[in-house]
VOFISE-66738 format. One record per residue (C-alpha): z, x, y; residue in one letter; residue number from 1. Coordinates in pm, whole numbers, plus 50000, padded with zeros to 5 digits. Example, Ala and Ser with C-alpha at 12.3 -4.5 7.8 and 13.67 -1.06 7.14 Angstrom:
<r><pz>50780</pz><px>51230</px><py>49550</py><resn>a</resn><resi>1</resi></r>
<r><pz>50714</pz><px>51367</px><py>49894</py><resn>s</resn><resi>2</resi></r>
***
This chain:
<r><pz>57890</pz><px>75118</px><py>13078</py><resn>m</resn><resi>1</resi></r>
<r><pz>57984</pz><px>75417</px><py>12861</py><resn>a</resn><resi>2</resi></r>
<r><pz>58151</pz><px>75249</px><py>12564</py><resn>r</resn><resi>3</resi></r>
<r><pz>57888</pz><px>75255</px><py>12288</py><resn>p</resn><resi>4</resi></r>
<r><pz>58093</pz><px>75421</px><py>12010</py><resn>a</resn><resi>5</resi></r>
<r><pz>58395</pz><px>75205</px><py>12084</py><resn>v</resn><resi>6</resi></r>
<r><pz>58185</pz><px>74888</px><py>12089</py><resn>a</resn><resi>7</resi></r>
<r><pz>58007</pz><px>74987</px><py>11765</py><resn>r</resn><resi>8</resi></r>
<r><pz>58344</pz><px>75062</px><py>11608</py><resn>g</resn><resi>9</resi></r>
<r><pz>58488</pz><px>74723</px><py>11700</py><resn>k</resn><resi>10</resi></r>
<r><pz>58177</pz><px>74544</px><py>11577</py><resn>k</resn><resi>11</resi></r>
<r><pz>58187</pz><px>74734</px><py>11248</py><resn>k</resn><resi>12</resi></r>
<r><pz>58559</pz><px>74669</px><py>11201</py><resn>a</resn><resi>13</resi></r>
<r><pz>58517</pz><px>74299</px><py>11270</py><resn>d</resn><resi>14</resi></r>
<r><pz>58232</pz><px>74262</px><py>11021</py><resn>s</resn><resi>15</resi></r>
<r><pz>58353</pz><px>74484</px><py>10735</py><resn>t</resn><resi>16</resi></r>
<r><pz>58732</pz><px>74500</px><py>10756</py><resn>g</resn><resi>17</resi></r>
<r><pz>58735</pz><px>74869</px><py>10849</py><resn>v</resn><resi>18</resi></r>
<r><pz>59053</pz><px>75001</px><py>11011</py><resn>t</resn><resi>19</resi></r>
<r><pz>58979</pz><px>75174</px><py>11341</py><resn>i</resn><resi>20</resi></r>
<r><pz>59190</pz><px>75471</px><py>11443</py><resn>v</resn><resi>21</resi></r>
<r><pz>59146</pz><px>75669</px><py>11763</py><resn>l</resn><resi>22</resi></r>
<r><pz>59261</pz><px>76029</px><py>11737</py><resn>a</resn><resi>23</resi></r>
<r><pz>59335</pz><px>76319</px><py>11968</py><resn>d</resn><resi>24</resi></r>
<r><pz>59532</pz><px>76642</px><py>11990</py><resn>e</resn><resi>25</resi></r>
<r><pz>59783</pz><px>76782</px><py>12238</py><resn>a</resn><resi>26</resi></r>
<r><pz>60008</pz><px>77083</px><py>12285</py><resn>a</resn><resi>27</resi></r>
<r><pz>60371</pz><px>77108</px><py>12391</py><resn>f</resn><resi>28</resi></r>
<r><pz>60493</pz><px>77429</px><py>12554</py><resn>y</resn><resi>29</resi></r>
<r><pz>60834</pz><px>77582</px><py>12616</py><resn>t</resn><resi>30</resi></r>
<r><pz>60755</pz><px>77570</px><py>12987</py><resn>l</resn><resi>31</resi></r>
<r><pz>60975</pz><px>77289</px><py>13123</py><resn>p</resn><resi>32</resi></r>
<r><pz>60816</pz><px>76968</px><py>13243</py><resn>a</resn><resi>33</resi></r>
<r><pz>61090</pz><px>76895</px><py>13492</py><resn>v</resn><resi>34</resi></r>
<r><pz>61039</pz><px>76595</px><py>13713</py><resn>v</resn><resi>35</resi></r>
<r><pz>61379</pz><px>76591</px><py>13883</py><resn>r</resn><resi>36</resi></r>
<r><pz>61690</pz><px>76799</px><py>13885</py><resn>t</resn><resi>37</resi></r>
<r><pz>62017</pz><px>76800</px><py>14076</py><resn>w</resn><resi>38</resi></r>
<r><pz>62170</pz><px>77069</px><py>14289</py><resn>a</resn><resi>39</resi></r>
<r><pz>62416</pz><px>77081</px><py>14577</py><resn>p</resn><resi>40</resi></r>
<r><pz>62258</pz><px>77059</px><py>14923</py><resn>v</resn><resi>41</resi></r>
<r><pz>62114</pz><px>77391</px><py>15029</py><resn>g</resn><resi>42</resi></r>
<r><pz>62120</pz><px>77545</px><py>14680</py><resn>q</resn><resi>43</resi></r>
<r><pz>61780</pz><px>77558</px><py>14516</py><resn>t</resn><resi>44</resi></r>
<r><pz>61821</pz><px>77496</px><py>14144</py><resn>p</resn><resi>45</resi></r>
<r><pz>61695</pz><px>77764</px><py>13907</py><resn>l</resn><resi>46</resi></r>
<r><pz>61602</pz><px>77652</px><py>13561</py><resn>l</resn><resi>47</resi></r>
<r><pz>61594</pz><px>77922</px><py>13295</py><resn>p</resn><resi>48</resi></r>
<r><pz>61269</pz><px>77926</px><py>13103</py><resn>e</resn><resi>49</resi></r>
<r><pz>61070</pz><px>78168</px><py>12897</py><resn>a</resn><resi>50</resi></r>
<r><pz>60725</pz><px>78221</px><py>13039</py><resn>l</resn><resi>51</resi></r>
<r><pz>60541</pz><px>78214</px><py>12707</py><resn>r</resn><resi>52</resi></r>
<r><pz>60238</pz><px>78024</px><py>12597</py><resn>y</resn><resi>53</resi></r>
<r><pz>60348</pz><px>77966</px><py>12241</py><resn>e</resn><resi>54</resi></r>
<r><pz>60327</pz><px>77598</px><py>12164</py><resn>h</resn><resi>55</resi></r>
<r><pz>60365</pz><px>77312</px><py>11922</py><resn>v</resn><resi>56</resi></r>
<r><pz>60033</pz><px>77147</px><py>11846</py><resn>s</resn><resi>57</resi></r>
<r><pz>60009</pz><px>76785</px><py>11744</py><resn>a</resn><resi>58</resi></r>
<r><pz>59734</pz><px>76554</px><py>11626</py><resn>i</resn><resi>59</resi></r>
<r><pz>59782</pz><px>76181</px><py>11629</py><resn>s</resn><resi>60</resi></r>
<r><pz>59596</pz><px>75859</px><py>11571</py><resn>a</resn><resi>61</resi></r>
<r><pz>59664</pz><px>75505</px><py>11690</py><resn>v</resn><resi>62</resi></r>
<r><pz>59544</pz><px>75168</px><py>11568</py><resn>t</resn><resi>63</resi></r>
<r><pz>59486</pz><px>74852</px><py>11768</py><resn>p</resn><resi>64</resi></r>
<r><pz>59777</pz><px>74699</px><py>11573</py><resn>a</resn><resi>65</resi></r>
<r><pz>60014</pz><px>74944</px><py>11743</py><resn>g</resn><resi>66</resi></r>
<r><pz>60059</pz><px>75195</px><py>11460</py><resn>k</resn><resi>67</resi></r>
<r><pz>60102</pz><px>75564</px><py>11542</py><resn>l</resn><resi>68</resi></r>
<r><pz>60040</pz><px>75847</px><py>11297</py><resn>y</resn><resi>69</resi></r>
<r><pz>60123</pz><px>76206</px><py>11392</py><resn>l</resn><resi>70</resi></r>
<r><pz>60128</pz><px>76555</px><py>11247</py><resn>m</resn><resi>71</resi></r>
<r><pz>60263</pz><px>76861</px><py>11430</py><resn>s</resn><resi>72</resi></r>
<r><pz>60278</pz><px>77233</px><py>11365</py><resn>k</resn><resi>73</resi></r>
<r><pz>60381</pz><px>77552</px><py>11536</py><resn>l</resn><resi>74</resi></r>
<r><pz>60078</pz><px>77721</px><py>11687</py><resn>g</resn><resi>75</resi></r>
<r><pz>59720</pz><px>77604</px><py>11721</py><resn>s</resn><resi>76</resi></r>
<r><pz>59551</pz><px>77343</px><py>11505</py><resn>l</resn><resi>77</resi></r>
<r><pz>59266</pz><px>77460</px><py>11284</py><resn>k</resn><resi>78</resi></r>
<r><pz>58997</pz><px>77264</px><py>11102</py><resn>s</resn><resi>79</resi></r>
<r><pz>59208</pz><px>77275</px><py>10784</py><resn>a</resn><resi>80</resi></r>
<r><pz>59487</pz><px>77094</px><py>10972</py><resn>d</resn><resi>81</resi></r>
<r><pz>59246</pz><px>76823</px><py>11083</py><resn>v</resn><resi>82</resi></r>
<r><pz>59142</pz><px>76775</px><py>10720</py><resn>i</resn><resi>83</resi></r>
<r><pz>59507</pz><px>76748</px><py>10612</py><resn>v</resn><resi>84</resi></r>
<r><pz>59562</pz><px>76487</px><py>10883</py><resn>f</resn><resi>85</resi></r>
<r><pz>59256</pz><px>76287</px><py>10774</py><resn>l</resn><resi>86</resi></r>
<r><pz>59381</pz><px>76299</px><py>10414</py><resn>q</resn><resi>87</resi></r>
<r><pz>59718</pz><px>76172</px><py>10533</py><resn>h</resn><resi>88</resi></r>
<r><pz>59552</pz><px>75884</px><py>10716</py><resn>l</resn><resi>89</resi></r>
<r><pz>59358</pz><px>75795</px><py>10403</py><resn>m</resn><resi>90</resi></r>
<r><pz>59681</pz><px>75792</px><py>10201</py><resn>e</resn><resi>91</resi></r>
<r><pz>59880</pz><px>75570</px><py>10436</py><resn>v</resn><resi>92</resi></r>
<r><pz>59602</pz><px>75335</px><py>10550</py><resn>i</resn><resi>93</resi></r>
<r><pz>59440</pz><px>75141</px><py>10270</py><resn>k</resn><resi>94</resi></r>
<r><pz>59072</pz><px>75054</px><py>10275</py><resn>g</resn><resi>95</resi></r>
<r><pz>58796</pz><px>75204</px><py>10485</py><resn>k</resn><resi>96</resi></r>
<r><pz>58867</pz><px>75404</px><py>10799</py><resn>l</resn><resi>97</resi></r>
<r><pz>58663</pz><px>75457</px><py>11111</py><resn>l</resn><resi>98</resi></r>
<r><pz>58797</pz><px>75749</px><py>11314</py><resn>v</resn><resi>99</resi></r>
<r><pz>58688</pz><px>75765</px><py>11677</py><resn>l</resn><resi>100</resi></r>
<r><pz>58753</pz><px>76091</px><py>11858</py><resn>w</resn><resi>101</resi></r>
<r><pz>58608</pz><px>76326</px><py>12115</py><resn>d</resn><resi>102</resi></r>
<r><pz>58352</pz><px>76597</px><py>12047</py><resn>r</resn><resi>103</resi></r>
<r><pz>58607</pz><px>76876</px><py>12042</py><resn>g</resn><resi>104</resi></r>
<r><pz>58501</pz><px>77184</px><py>11848</py><resn>s</resn><resi>105</resi></r>
<r><pz>58777</pz><px>77126</px><py>11594</py><resn>i</resn><resi>106</resi></r>
<r><pz>58624</pz><px>76785</px><py>11510</py><resn>h</resn><resi>107</resi></r>
<r><pz>58273</pz><px>76928</px><py>11477</py><resn>r</resn><resi>108</resi></r>
<r><pz>58378</pz><px>77218</px><py>11252</py><resn>a</resn><resi>109</resi></r>
<r><pz>58169</pz><px>77260</px><py>10938</py><resn>l</resn><resi>110</resi></r>
<r><pz>58473</pz><px>77219</px><py>10711</py><resn>r</resn><resi>111</resi></r>
<r><pz>58561</pz><px>76888</px><py>10877</py><resn>v</resn><resi>112</resi></r>
<r><pz>58200</pz><px>76764</px><py>10854</py><resn>k</resn><resi>113</resi></r>
<r><pz>58186</pz><px>76855</px><py>10485</py><resn>d</resn><resi>114</resi></r>
<r><pz>58514</pz><px>76675</px><py>10418</py><resn>f</resn><resi>115</resi></r>
<r><pz>58397</pz><px>76361</px><py>10599</py><resn>v</resn><resi>116</resi></r>
<r><pz>58070</pz><px>76363</px><py>10403</py><resn>e</resn><resi>117</resi></r>
<r><pz>58258</pz><px>76393</px><py>10073</py><resn>r</resn><resi>118</resi></r>
<r><pz>58477</pz><px>76096</px><py>10173</py><resn>q</resn><resi>119</resi></r>
<r><pz>58188</pz><px>75880</px><py>10297</py><resn>a</resn><resi>120</resi></r>
<r><pz>58289</pz><px>75589</px><py>10072</py><resn>d</resn><resi>121</resi></r>
<r><pz>58619</pz><px>75550</px><py>10265</py><resn>r</resn><resi>122</resi></r>
<r><pz>58594</pz><px>75753</px><py>10582</py><resn>l</resn><resi>123</resi></r>
<r><pz>58355</pz><px>75745</px><py>10873</py><resn>e</resn><resi>124</resi></r>
<r><pz>58372</pz><px>75933</px><py>11200</py><resn>v</resn><resi>125</resi></r>
<r><pz>58213</pz><px>75837</px><py>11529</py><resn>d</resn><resi>126</resi></r>
<r><pz>58227</pz><px>76003</px><py>11868</py><resn>w</resn><resi>127</resi></r>
<r><pz>58368</pz><px>75881</px><py>12193</py><resn>l</resn><resi>128</resi></r>
<r><pz>58135</pz><px>75928</px><py>12489</py><resn>p</resn><resi>129</resi></r>
<r><pz>58141</pz><px>76274</px><py>12640</py><resn>a</resn><resi>130</resi></r>
<r><pz>58373</pz><px>76328</px><py>12939</py><resn>y</resn><resi>131</resi></r>
<r><pz>58547</pz><px>75995</px><py>12886</py><resn>a</resn><resi>132</resi></r>
<r><pz>58908</pz><px>76066</px><py>12786</py><resn>p</resn><resi>133</resi></r>
<r><pz>59007</pz><px>75742</px><py>12958</py><resn>e</resn><resi>134</resi></r>
<r><pz>58842</pz><px>75554</px><py>12669</py><resn>l</resn><resi>135</resi></r>
<r><pz>59079</pz><px>75702</px><py>12413</py><resn>n</resn><resi>136</resi></r>
<r><pz>59409</pz><px>75511</px><py>12385</py><resn>p</resn><resi>137</resi></r>
<r><pz>59558</pz><px>75813</px><py>12210</py><resn>d</resn><resi>138</resi></r>
<r><pz>59553</pz><px>75990</px><py>12549</py><resn>e</resn><resi>139</resi></r>
<r><pz>59808</pz><px>75727</px><py>12651</py><resn>g</resn><resi>140</resi></r>
<r><pz>60032</pz><px>75842</px><py>12368</py><resn>v</resn><resi>141</resi></r>
<r><pz>60035</pz><px>76197</px><py>12505</py><resn>w</resn><resi>142</resi></r>
<r><pz>60097</pz><px>76080</px><py>12862</py><resn>r</resn><resi>143</resi></r>
<r><pz>60382</pz><px>75858</px><py>12747</py><resn>y</resn><resi>144</resi></r>
<r><pz>60541</pz><px>76128</px><py>12533</py><resn>l</resn><resi>145</resi></r>
<r><pz>60511</pz><px>76402</px><py>12796</py><resn>k</resn><resi>146</resi></r>
<r><pz>60597</pz><px>76204</px><py>13109</py><resn>y</resn><resi>147</resi></r>
<r><pz>60833</pz><px>75935</px><py>12981</py><resn>v</resn><resi>148</resi></r>
<r><pz>61000</pz><px>76043</px><py>12658</py><resn>e</resn><resi>149</resi></r>
<r><pz>61010</pz><px>76420</px><py>12710</py><resn>l</resn><resi>150</resi></r>
<r><pz>61027</pz><px>76455</px><py>13087</py><resn>r</resn><resi>151</resi></r>
<r><pz>61301</pz><px>76675</px><py>13225</py><resn>n</resn><resi>152</resi></r>
<r><pz>61335</pz><px>76841</px><py>12887</py><resn>l</resn><resi>153</resi></r>
<r><pz>61394</pz><px>77216</px><py>12879</py><resn>c</resn><resi>154</resi></r>
<r><pz>61375</pz><px>77355</px><py>12527</py><resn>c</resn><resi>155</resi></r>
<r><pz>61464</pz><px>77711</px><py>12434</py><resn>k</resn><resi>156</resi></r>
<r><pz>61255</pz><px>77731</px><py>12118</py><resn>s</resn><resi>157</resi></r>
<r><pz>60947</pz><px>77585</px><py>11956</py><resn>l</resn><resi>158</resi></r>
<r><pz>61164</pz><px>77439</px><py>11680</py><resn>e</resn><resi>159</resi></r>
<r><pz>61365</pz><px>77251</px><py>11944</py><resn>e</resn><resi>160</resi></r>
<r><pz>61045</pz><px>77118</px><py>12102</py><resn>i</resn><resi>161</resi></r>
<r><pz>60917</pz><px>77005</px><py>11764</py><resn>r</resn><resi>162</resi></r>
<r><pz>61249</pz><px>76833</px><py>11687</py><resn>h</resn><resi>163</resi></r>
<r><pz>61249</pz><px>76654</px><py>12024</py><resn>e</resn><resi>164</resi></r>
<r><pz>60884</pz><px>76555</px><py>11970</py><resn>l</resn><resi>165</resi></r>
<r><pz>60968</pz><px>76396</px><py>11633</py><resn>v</resn><resi>166</resi></r>
<r><pz>61253</pz><px>76199</px><py>11791</py><resn>l</resn><resi>167</resi></r>
<r><pz>61027</pz><px>76085</px><py>12078</py><resn>a</resn><resi>168</resi></r>
<r><pz>60752</pz><px>75979</px><py>11838</py><resn>v</resn><resi>169</resi></r>
<r><pz>60999</pz><px>75777</px><py>11633</py><resn>n</resn><resi>170</resi></r>
<r><pz>61117</pz><px>75600</px><py>11949</py><resn>r</resn><resi>171</resi></r>
<r><pz>60756</pz><px>75523</px><py>12043</py><resn>l</resn><resi>172</resi></r>
<r><pz>60673</pz><px>75396</px><py>11693</py><resn>r</resn><resi>173</resi></r>
<r><pz>60951</pz><px>75141</px><py>11736</py><resn>a</resn><resi>174</resi></r>
<r><pz>60760</pz><px>75001</px><py>12039</py><resn>k</resn><resi>175</resi></r>
<r><pz>60418</pz><px>74891</px><py>11905</py><resn>p</resn><resi>176</resi></r>
<r><pz>60358</pz><px>74679</px><py>12216</py><resn>r</resn><resi>177</resi></r>
<r><pz>60353</pz><px>74999</px><py>12423</py><resn>i</resn><resi>178</resi></r>
<r><pz>60101</pz><px>75155</px><py>12185</py><resn>i</resn><resi>179</resi></r>
<r><pz>59886</pz><px>74840</px><py>12212</py><resn>r</resn><resi>180</resi></r>
<r><pz>59911</pz><px>74867</px><py>12590</py><resn>s</resn><resi>181</resi></r>
<r><pz>59730</pz><px>75202</px><py>12570</py><resn>f</resn><resi>182</resi></r>
<r><pz>59431</pz><px>75011</px><py>12429</py><resn>f</resn><resi>183</resi></r>
<r><pz>59445</pz><px>74762</px><py>12716</py><resn>a</resn><resi>184</resi></r>
<r><pz>59471</pz><px>75048</px><py>12967</py><resn>h</resn><resi>185</resi></r>
<r><pz>59156</pz><px>75201</px><py>12813</py><resn>a</resn><resi>186</resi></r>
<r><pz>58980</pz><px>74866</px><py>12855</py><resn>g</resn><resi>187</resi></r>
<r><pz>58972</pz><px>74800</px><py>12481</py><resn>l</resn><resi>188</resi></r>
<r><pz>59074</pz><px>74452</px><py>12375</py><resn>v</resn><resi>189</resi></r>
<r><pz>59098</pz><px>74396</px><py>11999</py><resn>y</resn><resi>190</resi></r>
***
């Protein structure tokens, strides 16, 4: 079974009191994610949209306790943004942190590695198995936000998308049982 990093993380957290967070990134585009619309019979609905690939990027982390941490920005995330997010996690979560994430190039960037090494007394990073997004409960966050909270949303600007994303995240934060269900869906029982 391909769960070594996750199993090691749980074992380490149980024995040392480390807080485990699973992190991931996603993008939100102005292209509408319309699931359903209404129109009179025989009249195909036309939804106005700007065919652009500008986007809002977001990085988030979830804990087995049902906490959700998120940072968003207009445009693509860079290694400096990942470092800012890790610093934020270290500010809001007391004690030692174990961050589990995929092997994305942004996570393996030299600046991120250097930062993690400098924070070795409080921060450790481990990798999820390759080609196993189903093991990351944070993927559930993105599915939930995109296909439950933000479905049928047509935004005209990136600022509007970012605003709607913040509102959706706040609604999800108020439902920690749903966040915990993402862990169960990934086969992770804490």
